[in-house]
C-alpha atoms as a printed R data frame, in Angstrom:
    type eleno elety resid chain resno       x       y       z
1   ATOM     1    CA   MET     A     1   8.204 -17.936   6.978
2   ATOM     2    CA   SER     A     2  10.184 -15.019   8.343
3   ATOM     3    CA   ILE     A     3   9.035 -11.553   9.190
4   ATOM     4    CA   ARG     A     4  10.616 -10.544   5.857
5   ATOM     5    CA   MET     A     5   7.391 -11.109   3.914
6   ATOM     6    CA   ILE     A     6   5.359  -9.113   6.401
7   ATOM     7    CA   LEU     A     7   7.852  -6.248   6.218
8   ATOM     8    CA   ALA     A     8   7.711  -6.366   2.430
9   ATOM     9    CA   ALA     A     9   3.928  -6.110   2.547
10  ATOM    10    CA   ALA     A    10   4.165  -3.233   4.993
11  ATOM    11    CA   ALA     A    11   6.667  -1.542   2.691
12  ATOM    12    CA   VAL     A    12   4.050  -1.644  -0.058
13  ATOM    13    CA   LEU     A    13   1.782   0.361   2.206
14  ATOM    14    CA   ALA     A    14   4.532   2.810   2.989
15  ATOM    15    CA   LEU     A    15   5.379   3.158  -0.711
16  ATOM    16    CA   GLY     A    16   1.770   3.944  -1.465
17  ATOM    17    CA   ALA     A    17   1.471   6.926   0.811
18  ATOM    18    CA   PRO     A    18   4.663   8.937   1.485
19  ATOM    19    CA   ALA     A    19   4.359  11.143  -1.549
20  ATOM    20    CA   PHE     A    20   0.838  12.059  -0.530
21  ATOM    21    CA   ALA     A    21   1.242  12.992   3.110
22  ATOM    22    CA   GLN     A    22   3.976  14.832   4.926
23  ATOM    23    CA   ASP     A    23   3.658  12.639   8.016
24  ATOM    24    CA   ALA     A    24   3.967   9.228   6.325
25  ATOM    25    CA   PRO     A    25   6.563   6.946   7.933
26  ATOM    26    CA   ALA     A    26   9.520   5.628   6.005
27  ATOM    27    CA   ALA     A    27   9.347   2.043   4.830
28  ATOM    28    CA   ALA     A    28  10.899  -0.450   7.209
29  ATOM    29    CA   PRO     A    29  13.871  -2.214   5.674
30  ATOM    30    CA   ALA     A    30  13.324  -5.885   5.003
31  ATOM    31    CA   THR     A    31  15.680  -8.239   6.775
32  ATOM    32    CA   PRO     A    32  18.033  -9.961   4.372
33  ATOM    33    CA   PRO     A    33  17.356 -13.640   3.715
34  ATOM    34    CA   ALA     A    34  19.681 -16.232   5.186
35  ATOM    35    CA   ALA     A    35  22.405 -17.277   2.769
36  ATOM    36    CA   GLY     A    36  20.947 -19.604   0.151
37  ATOM    37    CA   ALA     A    37  17.434 -19.444   1.650
38  ATOM    38    CA   VAL     A    38  15.586 -17.654  -1.141
39  ATOM    39    CA   ASP     A    39  11.998 -18.862  -1.348
40  ATOM    40    CA   PRO     A    40  10.837 -18.547  -4.977
41  ATOM    41    CA   ALA     A    41   7.191 -18.003  -4.006
42  ATOM    42    CA   GLU     A    42   8.133 -15.287  -1.536
43  ATOM    43    CA   ALA     A    43  10.499 -13.638  -4.032
44  ATOM    44    CA   ALA     A    44   7.797 -13.639  -6.708
45  ATOM    45    CA   LEU     A    45   5.249 -12.170  -4.316
46  ATOM    46    CA   GLU     A    46   7.739  -9.542  -3.198
47  ATOM    47    CA   ALA     A    47   8.329  -8.548  -6.841
48  ATOM    48    CA   ARG     A    48   4.565  -8.278  -7.391
49  ATOM    49    CA   GLY     A    49   4.402  -6.186  -4.219
50  ATOM    50    CA   GLU     A    50   6.999  -3.799  -5.586
51  ATOM    51    CA   ALA     A    51   5.062  -3.519  -8.851
52  ATOM    52    CA   PHE     A    52   1.870  -2.885  -6.888
53  ATOM    53    CA   GLY     A    53   3.641  -0.163  -4.901
54  ATOM    54    CA   ALA     A    54   4.688   1.495  -8.157
55  ATOM    55    CA   ARG     A    55   1.077   1.361  -9.386
56  ATOM    56    CA   MET     A    56  -0.082   3.017  -6.170
57  ATOM    57    CA   GLN     A    57   2.497   5.766  -6.711
58  ATOM    58    CA   THR     A    58   1.079   6.279 -10.210
59  ATOM    59    CA   MET     A    59  -2.441   6.346  -8.783
60  ATOM    60    CA   GLY     A    60  -1.405   8.973  -6.247
61  ATOM    61    CA   ALA     A    61   0.126  11.150  -8.938
62  ATOM    62    CA   GLU     A    62  -3.083  10.870 -10.962
63  ATOM    63    CA   MET     A    63  -5.099  11.859  -7.908
64  ATOM    64    CA   GLN     A    64  -2.921  14.869  -7.237
65  ATOM    65    CA   SER     A    65  -3.258  15.941 -10.867
66  ATOM    66    CA   ALA     A    66  -7.043  15.555 -10.645
67  ATOM    67    CA   ILE     A    67  -7.185  17.766  -7.541
68  ATOM    68    CA   THR     A    68  -5.070  20.385  -9.297
69  ATOM    69    CA   ALA     A    69  -7.149  20.194 -12.485
70  ATOM    70    CA   ALA     A    70 -10.380  20.627 -10.500
71  ATOM    71    CA   ALA     A    71  -9.095  24.034  -9.352
72  ATOM    72    CA   GLY     A    72 -11.194  24.083  -6.211
73  ATOM    73    CA   ASP     A    73 -14.336  22.563  -7.749
74  ATOM    74    CA   GLN     A    74 -15.083  19.890  -5.144
75  ATOM    75    CA   THR     A    75 -17.707  18.154  -7.291
76  ATOM    76    CA   ALA     A    76 -15.281  17.792 -10.190
77  ATOM    77    CA   ALA     A    77 -12.487  16.645  -7.854
78  ATOM    78    CA   ASP     A    78 -14.737  14.047  -6.222
79  ATOM    79    CA   ALA     A    79 -15.871  12.687  -9.592
80  ATOM    80    CA   ALA     A    80 -12.295  12.452 -10.865
81  ATOM    81    CA   LEU     A    81 -11.088  10.784  -7.669
82  ATOM    82    CA   ASP     A    82 -13.998   8.330  -7.749
83  ATOM    83    CA   ALA     A    83 -13.018   7.327 -11.286
84  ATOM    84    CA   ILE     A    84  -9.359   6.895 -10.329
85  ATOM    85    CA   VAL     A    85 -10.208   4.770  -7.288
86  ATOM    86    CA   ALA     A    86 -12.539   2.643  -9.437
87  ATOM    87    CA   ARG     A    87  -9.699   1.989 -11.902
88  ATOM    88    CA   TYR     A    88  -7.147   1.000  -9.266
89  ATOM    89    CA   GLN     A    89  -9.321  -0.774  -6.671
90  ATOM    90    CA   PRO     A    90  -9.366  -4.083  -8.613
91  ATOM    91    CA   GLU     A    91  -5.553  -4.159  -8.434
92  ATOM    92    CA   ALA     A    92  -5.636  -3.581  -4.671
93  ATOM    93    CA   ASP     A    93  -8.289  -6.272  -4.276
94  ATOM    94    CA   ALA     A    94  -6.300  -8.763  -6.359
95  ATOM    95    CA   PHE     A    95  -3.010  -8.122  -4.576
96  ATOM    96    CA   SER     A    96  -4.617  -8.275  -1.136
97  ATOM    97    CA   ALA     A    97  -6.305 -11.580  -2.079
98  ATOM    98    CA   GLU     A    98  -2.969 -12.930  -3.301
99  ATOM    99    CA   LEU     A    99  -1.326 -11.934  -0.022
100 ATOM   100    CA   LYS     A   100  -4.119 -13.573   1.984
101 ATOM   101    CA   THR     A   101  -3.739 -16.787   0.012
102 ATOM   102    CA   PHE     A   102   0.018 -16.706   0.572
103 ATOM   103    CA   PHE     A   103  -0.299 -16.037   4.312
104 ATOM   104    CA   ASP     A   104  -2.978 -18.717   4.688
105 ATOM   105    CA   ALA     A   105  -0.867 -21.291   2.845
106 ATOM   106    CA   ARG     A   106   2.154 -20.495   4.985
107 ATOM   107    CA   ALA     A   107   0.084 -20.740   8.151
108 ATOM   108    CA   THR     A   108  -0.845 -24.343   7.375
109 ATOM   109    CA   THR     A   109   2.760 -25.557   7.318
110 ATOM   110    CA   GLY     A   110   4.514 -23.380   9.876
111 ATOM   111    CA   THR     A   111   5.254 -23.634  13.539
112 ATOM   112    CA   GLU     A   112   2.691 -22.329  15.999
113 ATOM   113    CA   GLU     A   113   4.596 -19.044  16.148
114 ATOM   114    CA   GLU     A   114   4.643 -18.782  12.355
115 ATOM   115    CA   LYS     A   115   0.937 -19.634  12.197
116 ATOM   116    CA   ALA     A   116   0.186 -16.811  14.628
117 ATOM   117    CA   GLU     A   117   2.431 -14.454  12.647
118 ATOM   118    CA   MET     A   118   0.657 -15.307   9.401
119 ATOM   119    CA   ALA     A   119  -2.790 -14.942  10.976
120 ATOM   120    CA   THR     A   120  -1.832 -11.511  12.290
121 ATOM   121    CA   ALA     A   121  -0.472 -10.495   8.889
122 ATOM   122    CA   ALA     A   122  -3.583 -11.739   7.114
123 ATOM   123    CA   SER     A   123  -5.884  -9.871   9.473
124 ATOM   124    CA   THR     A   124  -3.961  -6.573   9.457
125 ATOM   125    CA   VAL     A   125  -1.860  -6.132   6.310
126 ATOM   126    CA   VAL     A   126  -4.377  -7.581   3.860
127 ATOM   127    CA   PRO     A   127  -7.236  -5.163   4.732
128 ATOM   128    CA   MET     A   128  -4.802  -2.227   4.724
129 ATOM   129    CA   ILE     A   129  -3.653  -3.074   1.211
130 ATOM   130    CA   GLN     A   130  -7.231  -3.532   0.066
131 ATOM   131    CA   GLY     A   131  -8.075  -0.105   1.475
132 ATOM   132    CA   LEU     A   132  -5.012   1.621   0.045
133 ATOM   133    CA   PRO     A   133  -6.776   3.445  -2.831
134 ATOM   134    CA   ALA     A   134  -9.267   5.002  -0.409
135 ATOM   135    CA   MET     A   135  -6.523   5.821   2.098
136 ATOM   136    CA   VAL     A   136  -4.401   7.560  -0.526
137 ATOM   137    CA   ARG     A   137  -7.455   9.465  -1.727
138 ATOM   138    CA   GLY     A   138  -8.192  10.627   1.808
139 ATOM   139    CA   ARG     A   139  -4.631  11.762   2.404
140 ATOM   140    CA   ILE     A   140  -4.507  13.654  -0.867
141 ATOM   141    CA   GLN     A   141  -7.803  15.361  -0.099
142 ATOM   142    CA   GLN     A   142  -6.559  16.284   3.382
143 ATOM   143    CA   ALA     A   143  -3.322  17.684   1.960
144 ATOM   144    CA   ALA     A   144  -5.243  19.691  -0.640
145 ATOM   145    CA   ALA     A   145  -7.582  21.101   1.999
146 ATOM   146    CA   ALA     A   146  -4.806  22.016   4.423
147 ATOM   147    CA   PRO     A   147  -3.835  25.657   4.485
148 ATOM   148    CA   ALA     A   148  -0.527  26.474   2.865
149 ATOM   149    CA   PRO     A   149   2.294  26.870   5.385
150 ATOM   150    CA   ALA     A   150   3.172  30.435   6.199
151 ATOM   151    CA   THR     A   151   6.387  31.652   4.631
152 ATOM   152    CA   PRO     A   152   8.815  33.543   6.872
153 ATOM   153    CA   GLN     A   153   9.174  37.208   6.064
């Protein structure tokens, strides 16, 4: 398997956070597949990754709304954010498990280099995706707690 799948998984992470933090990096562009070399399993997983990224964007918007609705009441904000994370965490767990299964399956049939690539992806990207709801929550809380930038006079 090419680095394309790993970049697609990383893009999911990038999609999940930019709207919530000013310092989030832009998603890395995926390398185009070789002519006629579209892997149906990879394409399906990439589509599910895009859908997951959209769900994480929705989750982030819900979290931002909850912070706004709490109007400074930290207890209310925490309770609302806990409920939002609880609703979305199963999706993160399921998608990260699907990625791990995909990476593990690819590692069994690839070259030694591909096996190492898949092992690295499984040990880094998968936990990041699983932790995405908590990461987004943390970034939104940090952004909400940050002082407003001074406006020039």
